[in-house]
N, CA and C of each residue as an Amber inpcrd file, in Angstrom:
protein
   255
 -57.5280000  -5.9160000  61.2190000 -56.8520000  -4.7230000  60.7820000
 -57.8540000  -3.5870000  60.5830000 -58.9490000  -3.8650000  59.9320000
 -59.9500000  -2.8210000  59.6890000 -60.5700000  -2.3700000  61.0100000
 -60.8690000  -3.3200000  61.9170000 -61.4480000  -2.9540000  63.2180000
 -60.4680000  -2.0820000  64.0040000 -59.2100000  -2.4490000  64.0360000
 -58.1960000  -1.6700000  64.7530000 -58.0890000  -0.2690000  64.1600000
 -58.0850000  -0.1780000  62.8690000 -57.9730000   1.1030000  62.1590000
 -59.1290000   2.0310000  62.5210000 -60.3370000   1.5370000  62.4500000
 -61.5070000   2.3860000  62.6740000 -61.7890000   2.6440000  64.1500000
 -61.5490000   1.6660000  65.0250000 -61.8010000   1.8590000  66.4530000
 -60.8400000   2.8550000  67.0870000 -59.6780000   3.0530000  66.4740000
 -58.7090000   4.0090000  66.9830000 -59.0490000   5.4450000  66.6250000
 -60.1830000   5.6650000  65.9550000 -60.6050000   7.0180000  65.6060000
 -60.2180000   7.4500000  64.2060000 -59.5620000   6.5870000  63.4680000
 -59.1580000   6.9080000  62.0970000 -60.3400000   6.6580000  61.1520000
 -60.6870000   7.6020000  60.3090000 -61.7700000   7.3470000  59.3610000
 -61.3060000   6.3700000  58.2770000 -62.1580000   5.4800000  57.8780000
 -61.8700000   4.5420000  56.7980000 -62.5810000   5.0360000  55.5590000
 -61.7950000   5.2690000  54.4880000 -62.3820000   5.8140000  53.2650000
 -62.0850000   4.9140000  52.0730000 -62.8920000   5.0250000  51.0540000
 -62.6700000   4.2940000  49.8160000 -61.2840000   4.6190000  49.2930000
 -60.5080000   3.5860000  48.9390000 -59.1630000   3.7780000  48.4080000
 -58.0670000   3.6760000  49.4420000 -58.4240000   3.6010000  50.7390000
 -57.4010000   3.4310000  51.7720000 -56.6990000   2.0930000  51.5730000
 -55.3880000   2.0980000  51.7710000 -54.5910000   0.8890000  51.6140000
 -54.2880000   0.3090000  52.9830000 -54.6940000  -0.9280000  53.2170000
 -54.4110000  -1.6310000  54.4580000 -53.6070000  -2.8700000  54.1070000
 -52.6020000  -3.1750000  54.9090000 -51.7810000  -4.3460000  54.6190000
 -51.4320000  -5.0940000  55.8860000 -51.1170000  -6.3450000  55.7210000
 -50.7150000  -7.1700000  56.8360000 -49.6500000  -8.1360000  56.3270000
 -48.5930000  -8.2760000  57.0730000 -47.5320000  -9.1740000  56.6510000
 -46.5970000  -8.4860000  55.6750000 -45.8890000  -9.2870000  54.8890000
 -44.9010000  -8.7460000  53.9630000 -45.4990000  -8.5840000  52.5770000
 -44.9320000  -7.6770000  51.8280000 -45.3010000  -7.4820000  50.4260000
 -44.0840000  -7.8600000  49.6030000 -44.0840000  -9.0540000  49.0520000
 -42.9240000  -9.6010000  48.3640000 -43.1930000  -9.7680000  46.8820000
 -42.0990000  -9.7440000  46.1210000 -42.1750000 -10.0340000  44.6950000
 -41.8450000 -11.4980000  44.4510000 -41.9900000 -11.9630000  43.2280000
 -41.7890000 -13.3790000  42.9210000 -40.3260000 -13.7970000  42.7660000
 -39.3970000 -12.8510000  42.6380000 -38.0000000 -13.1770000  42.3310000
 -37.0810000 -12.9660000  43.5330000 -35.8880000 -13.6140000  43.4970000
 -34.8880000 -13.3880000  44.5370000 -34.5510000 -11.9050000  44.5900000
 -34.3630000 -11.3930000  45.7950000 -34.0900000  -9.9760000  45.9820000
 -35.3520000  -9.1450000  46.1560000 -36.5120000  -9.7630000  46.0070000
 -37.7810000  -9.0510000  46.1560000 -38.5700000  -9.5360000  47.3690000
 -37.9320000 -10.3370000  48.2280000 -38.6200000 -10.8570000  49.4090000
 -38.7800000  -9.7450000  50.4370000 -39.8260000  -9.8720000  51.2530000
 -40.1300000  -8.8490000  52.2320000 -39.6850000  -9.1640000  53.6420000
 -39.1080000 -10.3430000  53.8810000 -38.6610000 -10.6670000  55.2360000
 -37.5560000 -11.7160000  55.1800000 -36.8330000 -11.8410000  56.2930000
 -35.6930000 -12.7490000  56.3780000 -36.0970000 -14.2090000  56.2010000
 -37.2440000 -14.6020000  56.7350000 -37.6590000 -16.0030000  56.6010000
 -37.9430000 -16.3610000  55.1380000 -38.4230000 -15.4030000  54.3450000
 -38.6130000 -15.6600000  52.9160000 -37.2690000 -15.7030000  52.1970000
 -36.3610000 -14.8040000  52.5690000 -35.0380000 -14.7760000  51.9430000
 -34.2620000 -16.0630000  52.1970000 -34.4240000 -16.6310000  53.4070000
 -33.6940000 -17.8500000  53.7680000 -34.4650000 -19.1110000  53.3900000
 -35.5870000 -18.9440000  52.7090000 -36.4430000 -20.0720000  52.3130000
 -36.7840000 -20.9290000  53.5230000 -37.2900000 -20.2510000  54.5670000
 -37.7130000 -20.9530000  55.7810000 -36.5590000 -21.4950000  56.6060000
 -35.3840000 -20.8510000  56.5260000 -34.2250000 -21.2930000  57.2960000
 -33.3740000 -22.3280000  56.5950000 -33.6120000 -22.5590000  55.3130000
 -32.8520000 -23.5600000  54.5540000 -31.6090000 -22.9740000  53.8870000
 -31.5360000 -21.6550000  53.7810000 -30.4380000 -20.9790000  53.0870000
 -29.8260000 -19.9000000  53.9650000 -28.4840000 -19.8160000  53.9980000
 -27.8140000 -18.7170000  54.6950000 -27.9500000 -17.4380000  53.8820000
 -28.0990000 -16.3110000  54.5800000 -28.1810000 -14.9930000  53.9590000
 -26.9840000 -14.1800000  54.4250000 -26.2080000 -13.6230000  53.4970000
 -25.0710000 -12.7800000  53.8360000 -25.5770000 -11.3780000  54.1410000
 -25.2380000 -10.8800000  55.3350000 -25.6910000  -9.5700000  55.7690000
 -24.5670000  -8.5520000  55.6540000 -24.6170000  -7.7150000  54.6400000
 -23.6400000  -6.6360000  54.4240000 -22.2000000  -7.0620000  54.6590000
 -21.8370000  -8.2290000  54.1670000 -20.4660000  -8.6950000  54.2390000
 -19.9630000  -9.0690000  55.6180000 -20.8200000  -9.0210000  56.6430000
 -20.3710000  -9.2800000  58.0110000 -20.5180000 -10.7450000  58.3960000
 -21.6950000 -11.2360000  58.2640000 -22.0650000 -12.4930000  58.8930000
 -23.1730000 -13.1280000  58.0640000 -23.4640000 -14.3800000  58.3360000
 -24.5960000 -15.0180000  57.6780000 -25.6560000 -15.3470000  58.7260000
 -26.8870000 -15.3620000  58.2800000 -28.0180000 -15.6700000  59.1630000
 -29.0480000 -16.4980000  58.3980000 -29.7630000 -17.3020000  59.1340000
 -30.9910000 -17.9170000  58.6500000 -32.1550000 -17.2790000  59.3840000
 -31.9040000 -16.9000000  60.6420000 -32.8860000 -16.2510000  61.4970000
 -32.1700000 -15.1470000  62.2690000 -32.9090000 -14.2260000  62.8590000
 -32.3160000 -13.2050000  63.7150000 -31.8230000 -13.8460000  65.0020000
 -30.7890000 -13.2280000  65.6130000 -30.2980000 -13.7410000  66.8880000
 -30.1190000 -12.5810000  67.8650000 -29.9630000 -12.9070000  69.1440000
 -29.7740000 -11.8910000  70.1810000 -28.6360000 -10.9540000  69.7950000
 -28.8820000  -9.6650000  69.9690000 -27.8900000  -8.6510000  69.6580000
 -28.0360000  -8.0430000  68.2700000 -28.7510000  -8.7170000  67.3690000
 -28.9770000  -8.1530000  66.0330000 -29.7910000  -6.8740000  66.1480000
 -29.5020000  -5.9120000  65.2950000 -30.2640000  -4.6690000  65.2340000
 -31.0090000  -4.6470000  63.9050000 -32.3000000  -4.4580000  63.9730000
 -33.1420000  -4.3600000  62.7790000 -33.4710000  -2.8850000  62.5820000
 -33.2220000  -2.3910000  61.3780000 -33.4200000  -0.9750000  61.0900000
 -34.1130000  -0.8450000  59.7390000 -35.1310000   0.0040000  59.6680000
 -35.7960000   0.2430000  58.3970000 -36.4190000   1.6210000  58.3760000
 -36.6920000   2.0880000  57.1750000 -37.3900000   3.3590000  56.9740000
 -38.2210000   3.2090000  55.7060000 -39.2080000   4.0600000  55.5410000
 -40.0540000   3.9540000  54.3650000 -40.5580000   5.3000000  53.9030000
 -40.6940000   5.4190000  52.5950000 -41.2820000   6.6190000  52.0100000
 -41.7250000   6.2930000  50.6000000 -42.6290000   7.0930000  50.1030000
 -43.0650000   6.9530000  48.7210000 -43.5800000   8.3010000  48.2390000
 -43.6870000   8.4230000  46.9410000 -44.1830000   9.6620000  46.3550000
 -43.1000000  10.4410000  45.6410000 -43.5170000  11.5250000  45.0680000
 -42.6190000  12.3950000  44.3160000 -42.0170000  13.4490000  45.2360000
 -40.8570000  14.0210000  44.8760000 -40.2790000  15.0900000  45.6920000
 -41.3080000  16.1960000  45.9450000 -41.3860000  16.6210000  47.2020000
 -42.3560000  17.6290000  47.5860000 -43.7210000  17.0700000  47.9340000
 -43.9480000  15.8010000  47.6240000 -45.2400000  15.1600000  47.9030000
 -45.0330000  13.7720000  48.4960000 -43.9830000  13.6120000  49.2790000
 -43.6590000  12.3030000  49.8470000 -44.3170000  12.1060000  51.2050000
 -44.6090000  10.8530000  51.4930000 -45.0630000  10.4560000  52.8200000
 -44.1520000   9.3200000  53.2900000 -44.0410000   9.1360000  54.5780000
 -43.1960000   8.0700000  55.0980000 -43.3090000   7.9750000  56.5910000
 -42.4940000   7.1030000  57.1880000 -42.5270000   6.9340000  58.6240000
 -41.1690000   7.1070000  59.2720000 -40.1740000   7.6170000  58.5640000
 -38.8770000   7.8810000  59.1760000 -38.0990000   6.6240000  59.4870000
 -37.1550000   6.7270000  60.4040000 -36.2480000   5.6530000  60.7490000
 -36.7590000   4.9020000  61.9750000 -36.8980000   3.5830000  61.8580000
 -37.3290000   2.7360000  62.9740000 -36.2240000   1.7060000  63.2410000
 -35.9010000   1.4800000  64.5090000 -34.8150000   0.5630000  64.8340000
 -35.1150000  -0.1690000  66.1320000 -34.7110000  -1.4140000  66.1940000
 -34.8820000  -2.1900000  67.4140000 -33.8050000  -3.2480000  67.5380000
 -33.3890000  -3.5530000  68.7440000 -32.3570000  -4.5800000  69.0020000
 -33.0440000  -5.8570000  69.4890000 -32.6120000  -6.9760000  68.9640000
 -33.1520000  -8.2790000  69.3560000 -32.4900000  -8.6980000  70.6800000
 -33.3190000  -8.9890000  71.6840000 -32.7800000  -9.4280000  72.9890000
 -33.4660000 -10.7130000  73.4300000
């Protein structure tokens, strides 16, 4: 991660936050990915009242967005979406 960050021309400075994988909390509802939510495929997960899943399947659409900070000082990456095929 650090090599990719710096070789791409981005300066690496003290205090930069680099992450890999999910950032999850210890309690239910704080998991960072579907495999954690389903406890490795052992539990069904209800998706917005439509269907249940343990894993993603063909045709599923994954959508997410992110931001942080105070109004007027926010950073983020907008809306990202992809269809599983």
